[in-house]
N, C-alpha and C positions, 0 to 999 in steps of 0.2 A: 547469390546474395550480393548486394552492392558492397563495394569495398569499405566505405565508411561505416556501414552497418555491421559488416563483418568484424572490423576492428573494435567497435563498441561491444559486439557479441563476445569477443575474446577478452574483454575487460581491460583493453589497452587505454581507452579514454572514452569520454562521452562522444556522441556522434559529431557534434559540432567541433570538438577538439580534434577528433579523428580527421575531419575534413581539412583542418589547418595543418595537420601533420602531412597529409597527402599533398596539399598545395605547396608545402615547403620542400617537397622532394625527398622526404625521409622514409617513404614507403616503397618497397619493391615487390613485384610479383614475378616469380620464377627468374629472379635476378635482374629484371628490367624495372627501372624507375617509372612509377606510374603517378600521374597527377590528376587523373579523372576519378573522383569519388564514387561515380556510378559504375565503374568497371565491375563486371560480374566475376566473383571468385567463390571458391569453396575451400574445404580443408586440404584438398589435393593441389591447390594452386601455387603453393610455395610463397605465402605472404610473409614479408619480414618488415620490421620497423627498426631503423638504425642498424641494419645488418643482423638483427636477431629474429629468428622465426617466431611467429605467433600462431597459436591455435586456440580454439574455443575452450574456455575454462569450464570445469565441471559445474553442473547446475546445483545450487543449494537453496534451501528454504529455511527460514528461521522464524521463531515466535519470540516477541519481546513484550514484557510488561512495562509499558512506557510510563515514566514518572511525569508529574506536572513540570512545566518549564522546558521540556525537551521538545524540539521541533521535528516534525515528520518530513524531513527532507534528506537527501543523500549527503549533502554537505551544507552547513549553515554559514553564509557569508559574514555574519556578524559574530557576536560573542557567545550566543546561546549554543548549547550542546545539541547535536543532531542525533537521531535515532541510530544511525549507522555507527556512531562512536561507542555505542553500548554493546555492539556485537563483535565477538572475537573471531573474525574471519578475514582472510586475505582477499576474498572475492569482492567484486564491485557490486555491492548490494544496493537495492532501491526499495523504499517502502511501498507496500501494496495499499493504495489509498492513503488517507491521512486521518490523523486525529489532531485537533487544534492544540496549541501549546498548553492550554489550561486543562485539557482532558488527559485522562490516564487510561491504562489498560492495554488490551491486546492489539498489537499491530504486527502484521506479517512483513517479512523482508525476503527478497529473492533476487537472483541475477537472471532469472528466466522471464524475459519480457513477455513471451506468449502467455505464460501462466498468469502473470500479473494482469495482463489485459483481460483475460477471461474472467478473473475474479472480480474485476471492477467494472466491466461493461454492463450497462443496465439490462441488456437483453437476457443475461443469464440469471438475473434475480438472486444473487447470492445474499443470504440473510446475515445481518449483523445484529447482535443483541447488546443493549446498553443498560447499565444500572444507573439511575439518576437520583440525586438528592435534591429536592425541590425547596424553594424559599417558603412556600406555603403548602398546607395540606392539600392533596389532590382530591378533586371531587369526582363523583360518578359521571357528571356531565362532561368534564374534561377528558376522562378516559374514553367515553363514547365517541367524542369528537376525534380523538387521536386514532381510534380504531377505524373510523370511517375515512380518514384522510382529511387534511386541512388545506386551505388555500394559502400559498405563500407568494411572495412577489415574483418568483420565477415559475409559477404554475402550481396546480394542485399536486399534493403528494399521493402516493399509493396508500391504501389502507395499511395501518400498522397493527401489530400485536402489542397490547399494552396491559400490564397487570400490576396491581397494587401490592407492594411488599409490606409497607407500613404507611402511616399517615403521610409521610413526606418522602418515601422511597418508592420508586416505580421502575419496572423493567419494560423497555420498549424494543421491539424487534422490527427492523426495516429490511426491505429487499431493494433498496436504492441508497445512494451515498452522495447526496449533494453537499455543498459547502455548508458546514455548521447546521445541517438539517435538523438534527434532534433539538438543539437549542431553539431554533426558530419555530419549530412545531409547538414546543411547550409554550413559548411566548404567544403564539397565535391563539392558543386556547385559554390564555389569561393567567399563566403561571410563569415561573422563572427557574432556570437550572442553577443550583448552587454547586453541584459537583457532578461530573460525568465520567463514567468508567465503562469501557467496552469489555465485555466478558466473553463474547463469542464472535467468530468470523467464519461463516460456513460451518464445516464440521469441526473446526478447531475451537476448543474452550480454554480459557485462561487457567483454570484450575488453581493450583497452589503456587504457581511460579511467582517468586518474590518480585516486588517492584524494583525496576532497574536491572533485572536479570533477563538473559536471553538463553534460548536453547535451540539447537539445530533440530529441524524436523526429521523424523525417521522416514525412510522410503515409503512404508505403507501410508503414512500421513500425507505425503505429497501425492500419492496415488488417489487418496480420498478427495483431496482438493481438486485434482483434475476431473474426477468423477462428478463432483458437484458443479463444476464449471462447464459441463457439457449441456448443449441446448436440449 
């Protein structure tokens, strides 16, 4: 593994910041100062930063019930709270996919980049289910169009699963995750989202987890995520 990636993998810093540490001469491999971020290393290479050995941190997965107004980033450069601020973990966690700031509900976080990539890559088709509150009562015609897939400015969507819960509440399940896709699909069929909550991501369901709370995933749950993310 490349040195900069290894440092990020160990939770030392982002890959870009890791490259800066290497360039500054603060990283050694087997006691030798290294300035090449592409140097191949592994756990047995004796990598240290500022004289302190670094090793890969244990992998963790978390489920969070995101409140409105919280952004789906690792760190928010402005004043808004980020999802990682709501998780009580010393690990360098990143959100798996995103929910826009106005949306609520289930978001997964992990420090396992390979798992995160599998869960968000379109080829694996991991389903996400959203419960929507609409501005106007949904019509059968709108539901049929959502189920067939609709044309957006970045191309046609895959067919969706859509079911009416009440006059203005609908559940939509997608196997793709474009930017603000659910809201844009609803607008494309002539309605508007007043509230959006994600209630399922792959095999994980939000359940009764209170808004703003997070819980660590159990090993069998992480195994299920890997199983769903296989081609």
